[in-house]
C-alpha positions in Angstrom: 0.0 0.0 0.0 1.5 3.3 -1.0 2.4 5.6 1.9 0.9 8.6 0.0 -2.5 6.9 -0.4 -4.9 7.2 2.5 -6.4 4.0 3.9 -10.0 3.8 2.7 -12.5 2.1 5.0 -16.1 1.1 4.1 -18.4 0.3 7.1 -21.8 -1.2 6.4 -24.9 -2.0 8.6 -24.8 0.7 11.2 -21.5 -0.2 12.8 -21.1 1.6 16.1 -19.5 5.1 16.1 -16.7 3.9 18.4 -15.2 2.1 15.4 -15.3 5.2 13.3 -13.6 7.2 16.0 -10.7 4.7 16.3 -10.2 4.4 12.5 -10.4 8.1 11.9 -7.9 8.7 14.7 -5.5 6.4 12.9 -5.8 8.6 9.9 -8.1 6.4 7.8 -10.8 7.7 5.5 -14.1 6.2 6.7 -17.4 5.9 4.7 -20.4 4.5 6.6 -23.6 3.1 5.2 -26.4 2.2 7.5 -27.7 -0.9 5.7 -26.4 -4.1 4.0 -25.4 -4.0 0.4 -26.2 -6.8 -2.0 -23.5 -8.4 -4.2 -23.8 -6.0 -7.1 -24.0 -3.0 -4.9 -20.9 -4.1 -3.0 -19.0 -4.8 -6.2 -19.8 -1.2 -7.3 -18.6 0.2 -4.0 -15.5 -1.8 -3.2 -13.0 -1.0 -6.0 -10.9 1.5 -4.0 -11.6 0.1 -0.5 -8.7 -1.2 1.7 -10.7 -2.3 4.7 -14.3 -3.5 4.7 -16.5 -3.7 7.9 -19.8 -5.7 7.8 -22.2 -7.3 10.2 -24.3 -10.4 9.5 -26.4 -9.4 6.4 -23.8 -8.4 3.9 -22.3 -11.4 2.0 -18.7 -11.1 0.8 -18.5 -13.6 -2.1 -15.8 -14.6 -4.5 -17.2 -12.2 -7.1 -16.9 -9.3 -4.6 -13.3 -10.2 -3.6 -12.3 -10.5 -7.3 -13.6 -6.9 -7.7 -11.5 -5.6 -4.7 -7.9 -5.4 -5.7 -7.0 -3.0 -2.9 -8.8 -4.9 -0.1 -6.4 -6.2 2.6 -8.8 -7.0 5.4 -12.5 -7.6 6.3 -13.9 -7.1 9.7 -17.1 -9.0 10.8 -18.4 -6.7 13.5 -20.2 -9.7 15.0 -19.3 -13.3 16.0 -20.2 -15.2 12.8 -18.2 -15.2 9.6 -20.3 -17.6 7.5 -21.4 -14.5 5.4 -17.7 -14.3 4.1 -16.2 -16.7 1.6 -13.2 -17.4 3.8 -11.4 -19.6 1.3 -11.7 -17.0 -1.4 -10.6 -14.2 1.0 -7.5 -16.2 1.9 -6.7 -16.9 -1.8 -7.0 -13.2 -2.5 -4.6 -12.3 0.4 -7.4 -10.8 2.5 -7.2 -11.1 6.3 -10.5 -11.6 8.1 -11.3 -10.5 11.7 -14.4 -10.9 13.9 -15.5 -10.2 17.4 -15.8 -13.6 19.1 -16.4 -12.4 22.6 -17.8 -8.9 22.7 -21.5 -9.6 22.6 -21.5 -12.8 24.6 -23.0 -11.2 27.7 -25.8 -9.5 25.8 -26.9 -12.7 24.1 -26.8 -14.6 27.4 -28.9 -12.0 29.2 -31.5 -12.1 26.5 -31.7 -15.9 26.6 -32.1 -15.8 30.4 -34.9 -13.1 30.1 -36.7 -15.1 27.5 -36.6 -18.4 29.2 -37.9 -16.8 32.4 -40.7 -14.9 30.6 -41.8 -18.0 28.6 -41.7 -20.2 31.7 -43.9 -17.8 33.6 -46.2 -17.1 30.6 -45.5 -13.3 30.8 -45.9 -12.5 27.1 -49.3 -14.0 27.0 -50.4 -12.3 30.2 -49.1 -9.0 28.8 -51.1 -9.4 25.6 -54.3 -10.2 27.6 -53.8 -7.1 29.8 -53.4 -4.9 26.7 -56.7 -6.3 25.5 -58.3 -5.4 28.9 -58.5 -9.0 30.2 -57.5 -9.6 33.8 -56.4 -13.2 34.1 -54.8 -13.7 37.5 -53.9 -17.4 37.5 -50.9 -19.6 38.3 -51.9 -22.2 35.7 -49.0 -23.0 33.4 -46.6 -20.6 35.2 -43.4 -22.0 36.7 -40.2 -21.0 38.4 -37.0 -21.8 36.5 -35.4 -22.9 39.7 -35.1 -26.7 39.7 -35.9 -27.0 35.9 -33.4 -28.4 33.4 -31.8 -26.2 30.7 -30.3 -28.0 27.7 -27.7 -26.0 25.9 -26.8 -27.1 22.3 -23.4 -25.6 21.5 -21.1 -25.0 24.5 -18.9 -22.3 23.2 -18.4 -18.8 24.6 -22.1 -18.0 24.8 -23.2 -21.5 25.9 -20.7 -21.7 28.7 -21.5 -18.3 30.1 -25.2 -19.1 29.9 -24.5 -22.3 31.7 -22.9 -20.5 34.7 -25.7 -17.9 35.0 -28.5 -20.5 34.7 -26.9 -22.6 37.4 -26.6 -19.6 39.7 -30.4 -19.2 39.2 -31.0 -22.7 40.4 -31.3 -24.5 37.1 -29.8 -27.9 36.3 -27.7 -27.6 33.2 -27.1 -30.2 30.4 -25.1 -29.5 27.3 -24.2 -31.1 24.0 -21.4 -30.2 21.7 -19.7 -32.0 18.8 -16.4 -30.7 20.1 -14.9 -31.9 23.4 -15.7 -29.1 25.9 -14.9 -28.8 29.6 -18.0 -28.7 31.7 -18.2 -25.7 34.0 -19.4 -26.0 37.6 -22.1 -28.7 37.8 -23.1 -28.8 34.1 -23.3 -32.3 32.6 -22.3 -33.2 29.1 -24.8 -35.4 27.2 -23.5 -38.2 25.0 -26.0 -37.4 22.3 -28.4 -34.7 21.3 -31.3 -37.1 21.8 -30.3 -37.5 25.4 -30.3 -33.8 26.0 -33.7 -33.3 24.3 -35.3 -36.1 26.4 -34.1 -34.6 29.7 -34.5 -30.8 29.2 -37.4 -28.5 30.1 -35.8 -25.7 28.0 -33.7 -26.3 24.9 -31.5 -23.4 23.6 -29.3 -23.3 20.5 -25.9 -21.6 20.5 -24.1 -23.2 17.6 -21.9 -21.5 15.0 -22.5 -20.8 11.4 -20.5 -23.6 9.8 -22.3 -25.2 6.8 -22.6 -28.6 8.4 -25.0 -27.1 11.0 -27.6 -26.4 8.4 -31.0 -27.9 9.3 -29.6 -29.7 12.3 -32.9 -29.1 14.2 -36.1 -30.3 12.6 -39.1 -32.6 12.9 -37.2 -35.4 14.6 -35.5 -33.1 17.1 -38.7 -31.3 18.0 -40.5 -34.6 18.3 -37.8 -35.8 20.8 -38.3 -32.8 23.1 -40.3 -33.1 26.3 -44.0 -32.4 26.3 -44.6 -28.8 27.3 -40.9 -27.8 26.9 -39.6 -24.5 25.6 -37.3 -23.8 22.7 -34.9 -20.9 22.1 -32.8 -20.1 19.0 -30.4 -17.1 19.3 -27.7 -18.7 17.1 -28.3 -19.0 13.3 -31.5 -19.0 11.4 -30.6 -21.7 8.9 -30.0 -24.4 11.6 -33.7 -24.8 12.3 -36.8 -26.1 10.3 -39.3 -23.4 11.5 -42.2 -25.1 9.7 -41.6 -28.1 11.9 -41.4 -25.8 15.0 -44.8 -24.2 14.1 -46.4 -27.7 13.9 -45.2 -28.6 17.4 -46.2 -25.2 18.8 -49.7 -25.4 17.4 -50.1 -29.0 18.7 -49.1 -27.9 22.2 -46.2 -30.4 22.3 -43.9 -27.4 22.7 -45.3 -24.8 25.1 -43.4 -21.8 23.7 -40.5 -20.5 21.7 -38.2 -17.5 21.4 -36.5 -17.0 18.0 -34.1 -14.2 17.2 -32.6 -15.4 13.9 -34.1 -16.5 10.6 -33.0 -18.2 7.3 -33.9 -15.0 5.4 -33.8 -11.7 7.1 -34.8 -8.2 5.8 -31.9 -6.1 4.6 -32.9 -3.0 6.5 -35.0 -1.5 9.3 -38.7 -1.2 8.2 -38.5 -3.9 5.5 -41.2 -6.6 5.7 -40.4 -9.6 7.8 -41.8 -12.9 6.6 -41.9 -16.1 8.6 -44.1 -19.1 9.3 -43.8 -18.2 13.0 -45.7 -15.0 12.8 -49.1 -14.8 14.5 -48.4 -17.5 17.1 -49.3 -16.2 20.6 -46.7 -18.5 22.4 -43.8 -17.3 20.2 -41.5 -14.4 20.9 -40.0 -13.0 17.7 -37.1 -10.6 17.8 -35.2 -9.0 14.8 -31.7 -10.5 15.3 -31.0 -8.4 18.4 -29.3 -10.9 20.7 -26.1 -8.9 20.6 -27.7 -5.5 20.0 -27.0 -3.7 23.1 -25.2 -0.4 23.3 -22.5 -2.0 25.5 -22.0 -4.9 23.1 -21.9 -2.8 19.9 -19.5 -0.4 21.4 -17.2 -3.2 22.5 -17.4 -4.8 19.1 -16.7 -1.6 17.3 -13.7 -0.9 19.4 -12.4 -4.5 19.2 -12.6 -5.0 15.4 -11.5 -1.4 14.6 -8.5 -2.0 16.8 -7.7 -5.1 14.9 -7.9 -3.1 11.6 -5.6 -0.4 13.0 -3.0 -2.8 14.3 -3.0 -4.9 11.1 -2.4 -1.9 8.9 0.2 -0.3 11.2 2.1 -3.4 12.3 0.8 -6.4 10.4 -0.6 -8.0 13.5 -3.0 -10.9 12.8 -3.8 -11.8 16.4 -7.2 -13.6 16.5 -7.6 -13.5 12.8 -10.2 -16.0 11.5 -8.3 -17.2 8.4 -4.6 -16.4 9.0 -2.0 -17.5 11.6 -2.3 -15.2 14.6 1.1 -13.4 14.8 1.9 -10.2 16.8 5.6 -9.3 16.7 6.5 -6.4 19.0 7.6 -3.3 17.0 11.3 -2.6 16.8 12.2 1.1 16.5 14.3 2.0 13.4 13.6 -1.2 11.5 11.6 -1.9 8.4 8.8 -4.4 8.6 7.5 -6.6 5.8 4.5 -8.9 6.2 4.3 -11.7 3.7 1.2 -13.9 3.2 2.0 -16.9 1.0 1.0 -20.5 0.1 2.1 -22.9 2.7 4.8 -24.8 0.8 8.3 -25.7 1.9 11.2 -23.3 1.3 9.4 -19.9 1.3 11.0 -18.6 4.4 14.5 -19.7 3.1 14.0 -18.0 -0.2 12.9 -14.7 1.5 15.9 -14.8 3.8 18.2 -15.8 0.9 17.1 -12.7 -1.1 17.8 -10.5 1.9 21.2 -12.1 2.5 22.2 -11.7 -1.1 21.6 -7.9 -0.7 23.4 -7.9 2.7 20.2 -7.0 4.6 20.3 -8.1 8.2 17.2 -9.7 9.8 16.6 -8.2 13.2 13.5 -10.1 14.1 11.2 -12.6 12.4 8.1 -14.6 13.1 6.4 -17.3 10.9 3.1 -19.0 11.4 1.1 -21.4 9.2 -2.6 -22.2 9.1 -3.9 -24.7 6.6 -2.9 -23.7 3.1 -1.2 -20.4 4.0 1.8 -19.1 5.8 2.4 -15.7 7.2 5.8 -14.3 8.1 6.7 -11.0 9.7 10.2 -9.8 9.1 12.0 -6.8 10.7 15.2 -5.8 9.0 17.8 -3.1 9.2 18.5 -0.6 6.5 19.2 -1.7 3.0 15.8 -3.0 1.9 15.1 -1.5 -1.5 12.0 -1.4 -3.7 13.8 -3.9 -5.9 14.1 -6.4 -3.1 10.4 -5.9 -2.2 9.5 -6.5 -5.9 11.5 -9.7 -6.0 9.7 -11.1 -2.9 6.4 -10.0 -4.2 7.1 -11.7 -7.5 7.7 -15.1 -5.9 5.0 -17.6 -7.2 4.0 -18.5 -3.6 3.2 -14.9 -2.7 -0.4 -14.0 -2.0 0.2 -10.6 -0.5 3.3 -8.5 0.6 3.1 -5.3 2.5 5.8 -3.0 3.9 4.1 -1.5 7.0 6.9 0.6 8.5 
């Protein structure tokens, strides 16, 4: 990236102003758009963009990446990255960051609030009151204390929910395809069927990997306890909502809270279409599990900080698709960051070229991840544009930047 050219940033989908402040303070030119862009719109907008910030509704496809020659990094200002073609991003030398922790507490608090409200029947009582109906009755209302919460997906959100639910007196079961350490008194189930059979409330907190598509359908709802409650605050495409409606209408499932959907409107005010509309025992929310001021501010600061450090120092700590490297800066040195195909001999060739030109390496860090390697090299004086061009011309090179 030329030193004379300002870093251009495009932020979509109402990213928090805290991100804009950090990026502008770093000297970047920031353009903000308050909605998602479709593929063609994004292709039209991305030609001169160096850094792209999105949330969950903008999809970064191979076509988009092919139209973005200047793009060096994408920031998902959310947890999930399934809206980004990660393989294509890596092949184009584009680093991807996300915010894996920042909205955890917000999602957990919403899940707790919904499971309490559904177990007490508060939403239905509220609707009756607004219709002028006084229905003071304990029928169908329960405490959550002593009831069993089944958590499907025991990652950052699932584990924190586990701890808080147990503190409220719930018994906690969990199921995860990855081996996870049980916190406190939570018990791991050997199968999803076991969890469904033993839980009064089932809540999904799985990630957006393709193999999770339609993992919860007719068979899973049928295996849940009579009168149980279902929550999905994870991904819309993991659930067959038509099957959920059938079990809600029959009374087999007493209530549900759903925050995510297979197809979601692009912007505020657009029509929302779902087979779950109109059911009195269903709480529908517009993908707001992580939408608190606290979470969005933290996410904005976290991802913007990753952008700033990546541009200034080549740091890839907590990158989604690249090895996570963070080499302390050495004053007076020149730093090259080199993303390349992970094949033998690349590091030796780089150092050989530097040695041929009598350039001394002061510090160096290499990491590999899957098909790619990433090396950060600090060197003394003597690195010329000709040397940089030679390394950039290596057939294994995906991206080379001189950052200082």
